[in-house]
C-alpha positions, -999 to 999 in steps of 0.1 A, spaced: 381 -392 -36 355 -372 -17 336 -398 2 307 -375 9 302 -366 -28 304 -403 -38 278 -412 -11 255 -384 -23 258 -396 -59 249 -431 -49 220 -420 -27 206 -397 -55 210 -425 -80 193 -450 -57 163 -428 -49 158 -417 -85 160 -453 -98 135 -465 -72 111 -438 -80 114 -444 -117 107 -481 -113 79 -476 -89 62 -450 -111 66 -471 -142 49 -501 -125 21 -478 -111 14 -466 -146 9 -502 -157 -17 -506 -130 -36 -475 -139 -36 -488 -175 -55 -519 -164 -27 -544 -163 -23 -569 -134 12 -569 -120 30 -601 -110 49 -582 -83 42 -551 -62 54 -517 -74 79 -516 -45 97 -547 -60 99 -530 -94 114 -499 -77 139 -521 -58 148 -539 -90 154 -507 -109 175 -494 -80 196 -525 -80 202 -523 -117 213 -487 -114 234 -491 -83 254 -523 -92 272 -508 -122 281 -476 -103 294 -497 -74 314 -518 -99 331 -487 -114 339 -473 -79 352 -506 -67 375 -510 -96 389 -476 -90 393 -483 -53 414 -514 -63 434 -499 -91 435 -462 -83 464 -463 -59 485 -483 -84 476 -459 -112 484 -428 -91 517 -442 -81 526 -450 -117 517 -414 -127 538 -399 -99 568 -420 -111 563 -408 -146 565 -371 -134 598 -377 -116 632 -368 -132 650 -398 -147 677 -398 -119 650 -399 -93 627 -424 -110 656 -448 -114 659 -451 -76 647 -482 -59 635 -492 -24 631 -467 4 646 -438 -16 620 -441 -43 592 -445 -18 604 -415 1 604 -393 -31 568 -405 -39 556 -398 -3 571 -363 -5 552 -355 -37 520 -367 -21 527 -344 10 534 -314 -13 502 -321 -32 481 -322 -1 500 -294 17 505 -313 49 537 -326 66 562 -311 41 597 -307 56 624 -284 42 625 -265 10 609 -280 -21 627 -284 -54 611 -271 -86 606 -306 -100 588 -316 -68 564 -286 -72 558 -295 -108 552 -331 -100 528 -322 -72 509 -298 -94 506 -325 -121 494 -350 -94 468 -325 -83 455 -321 -118 456 -359 -123 435 -364 -92 409 -339 -102 407 -354 -137 404 -390 -126 379 -380 -99 356 -364 -125 360 -393 -149 353 -419 -123 322 -400 -110 310 -395 -146 316 -432 -154 297 -443 -123 268 -420 -130 267 -429 -167 268 -467 -161 241 -462 -133 219 -443 -157 224 -470 -184 215 -497 -159 184 -477 -150 174 -473 -186 177 -510 -192 158 -518 -160 130 -495 -169 126 -510 -204 123 -545 -187 94 -535 -165 62 -551 -177 31 -564 -160 44 -600 -160 80 -592 -149 89 -613 -119 105 -585 -101 100 -600 -66 118 -632 -76 147 -612 -90 150 -589 -60 148 -619 -36 175 -636 -57 198 -606 -53 191 -605 -16 199 -643 -13 232 -638 -31 240 -609 -8 233 -630 23 254 -659 9 282 -634 2 280 -621 38 281 -657 51 311 -665 29 329 -634 42 323 -645 78 336 -680 71 366 -668 51 374 -644 79 374 -672 104 395 -694 81 420 -665 76 423 -659 114 429 -696 120 454 -699 91 474 -669 103 476 -681 138 484 -716 128 512 -706 103 529 -684 128 524 -709 156 541 -736 135 571 -712 130 572 -708 168 573 -746 173 604 -748 151 622 -729 180 604 -744 210 592 -780 214 554 -783 217 558 -806 247 579 -779 265 553 -752 256 521 -770 265 534 -789 296 561 -765 308 557 -750 342 581 -720 339 574 -689 319 605 -668 313 609 -657 277 643 -640 278 646 -616 249 678 -621 230 690 -620 194 668 -627 164 662 -664 159 674 -674 193 653 -699 212 666 -691 247 641 -688 274 614 -709 290 580 -709 274 558 -730 297 521 -724 291 507 -739 323 513 -708 346 495 -686 321 467 -711 315 462 -716 353 460 -679 359 435 -675 331 413 -702 344 416 -690 380 405 -655 372 377 -667 349 365 -691 375 364 -664 402 345 -641 378 319 -668 370 315 -676 407 306 -639 412 286 -633 380 266 -664 375 245 -665 407 240 -627 408 232 -624 371 208 -654 371 191 -644 403 187 -609 389 172 -623 357 147 -644 377 137 -615 399 132 -591 370 112 -616 349 91 -634 375 88 -612 406 95 -575 398 66 -552 391 67 -536 356 79 -502 370 107 -518 390 117 -539 360 118 -509 336 140 -490 361 163 -518 373 171 -535 340 186 -504 323 207 -496 354 221 -531 354 228 -529 317 248 -497 322 276 -519 337 281 -534 302 288 -500 287 316 -490 312 350 -492 295 371 -521 308 400 -497 317 376 -480 341 370 -514 357 407 -518 359 412 -485 378 383 -495 400 399 -528 408 434 -512 414 422 -483 435 392 -496 454 385 -533 453 422 -544 457 429 -524 489 394 -533 502 401 -570 498 436 -566 513 421 -549 543 396 -577 548 424 -602 545 444 -584 572 413 -584 595 409 -621 590 446 -629 592 447 -640 555 474 -627 531 455 -611 502 475 -588 478 459 -557 464 468 -570 429 458 -606 427 437 -631 409 409 -625 435 408 -588 428 407 -593 390 382 -621 392 358 -601 414 358 -570 393 356 -590 361 326 -608 376 309 -575 382 316 -565 346 299 -595 331 268 -596 353 248 -577 326 257 -603 300 242 -631 321 213 -612 336 201 -594 304 203 -625 282 189 -648 308 160 -624 314 151 -623 277 153 -661 275 132 -667 305 105 -643 293 104 -663 260 92 -695 278 55 -700 268 32 -687 295 11 -718 291 38 -739 308 39 -715 337 1 -713 340 -2 -751 337 23 -756 366 5 -731 388 -28 -747 379 -16 -781 391 -8 -767 425 29 -759 422 42 -728 440 59 -700 421 93 -710 433 86 -747 423 74 -735 389 106 -715 384 129 -744 394 111 -773 377 95 -757 347 108 -723 336 145 -728 343 147 -762 326 128 -749 296 151 -718 293 183 -738 300 196 -737 264 195 -699 264 209 -696 298 238 -719 288 244 -696 258 245 -666 281 269 -684 304 291 -693 274 292 -657 263 302 -646 298 330 -672 300 343 -662 266 344 -625 277 361 -635 310 388 -656 292 395 -628 266 395 -599 290 428 -580 291 427 -545 307 413 -556 341 439 -583 344 467 -560 334 460 -536 362 446 -559 389 461 -593 386 498 -584 392 513 -599 360 532 -626 378 534 -658 356 539 -684 383 519 -714 393 501 -705 425 471 -721 442 463 -691 464 439 -667 446 451 -639 469 485 -638 451 494 -622 418 490 -642 386 492 -636 348 469 -646 320 473 -656 284 458 -623 270 481 -602 291 511 -622 280 502 -617 243 501 -580 249 535 -581 266 551 -601 239 539 -579 211 547 -546 228 576 -526 214 597 -533 182 584 -566 169 601 -584 140 580 -616 141 611 -637 135 621 -646 171 603 -670 194 598 -641 219 573 -626 194 560 -657 176 549 -672 210 520 -647 209 505 -666 180 508 -699 198 490 -683 228 463 -670 205 458 -704 190 455 -718 225 428 -693 233 410 -702 201 411 -739 210 397 -732 244 368 -712 230 361 -740 205 360 -766 233 336 -743 253 313 -741 223 313 -779 218 305 -786 254 277 -760 255 262 -774 223 262 -809 238 245 -796 269 219 -777 249 210 -806 227 208 -830 256 184 -809 277 164 -796 247 153 -831 238 132 -833 271 110 -804 260 105 -810 223 
């Protein structure tokens, strides 16, 4: 179905319905009636009545159209072809679709294939016209009914707000169900993994060596601790780099910088957030890694070019804008009366920042910090290129490490059947990351509530 034509139909229907509802309510005003709701609400209500039936028709065809088309194709096939099952039947159907579209056809086509493709083309045109006509007709019928309902005492505002409320609830339900679905999928596959590997060996094992073997084989070592330690080491280094720089940048831009300097520096800092992570990975691999290795040689310290230190430093540079921009916005939201009152009592500007502004903005700063930590824990490309992908327990940040996200990518790369522990372990690792993020949110919420009570 032509998406552009469908969108044009809906837009025309929406605009025409709104104009009809608006003009109808305006005519009541000129007739001397006093409206319960403004004309814009009557127009919106008419647009809703016209749009919902059309969307219902289009939605039903989107759900059932593929099944109906497939059934029609099978009906056009010769009996000996239609009686096939499995991959053979699907291959014949796919070939008819390719001939109908004219793309990707291999070899000579049989007469029955050309006939079926021509019939499919006619079927598509017919159903396309019927669906569009049905959508337009039901939309016009809805508009007619809505226009007849428009009176001076019609509570159009209440009905429109009720529809908006239902829409908002629906969006919230979708978000909740999406989260539940993610957790359920991770949990179900993780449970399958734990039928091969003991949870004790997984969560407390110190060796990571998932040897790929036959399907269903549980051979290999699946110790999480080397991956978890590498993840925490890289994230800690990143936060050591990003937190002070980002917070100090936010304090300078919000409290000390002149307006011209702020309007210039803040966009430049925020550009860092728009750079693709693969570019940061190349930067770490080509520039930062050799630079840190050279410094280590000068100081007599063994620092590898690909190490936790390299990945952490570059990741810290990447998440500076998350902390600085959000903290700057939060600090600027602190009531000016608090700042002026502190200065009026004789406090210096630095004392005001330390004792008044930062404590008042602490909940927002904690939120920015949490966002940065979550980004650091979930980062993949920088660690792939700069950390060395070495899943061993090491205390030295100058040596290569591996993280949970990199290991998930490694385990799901290539032919994956989701039946062996070598593939299912990715879901257990994903569930572990989810639990880590949940713990971070709970801790941050506790800190925010504790400090917020002092300023309410």
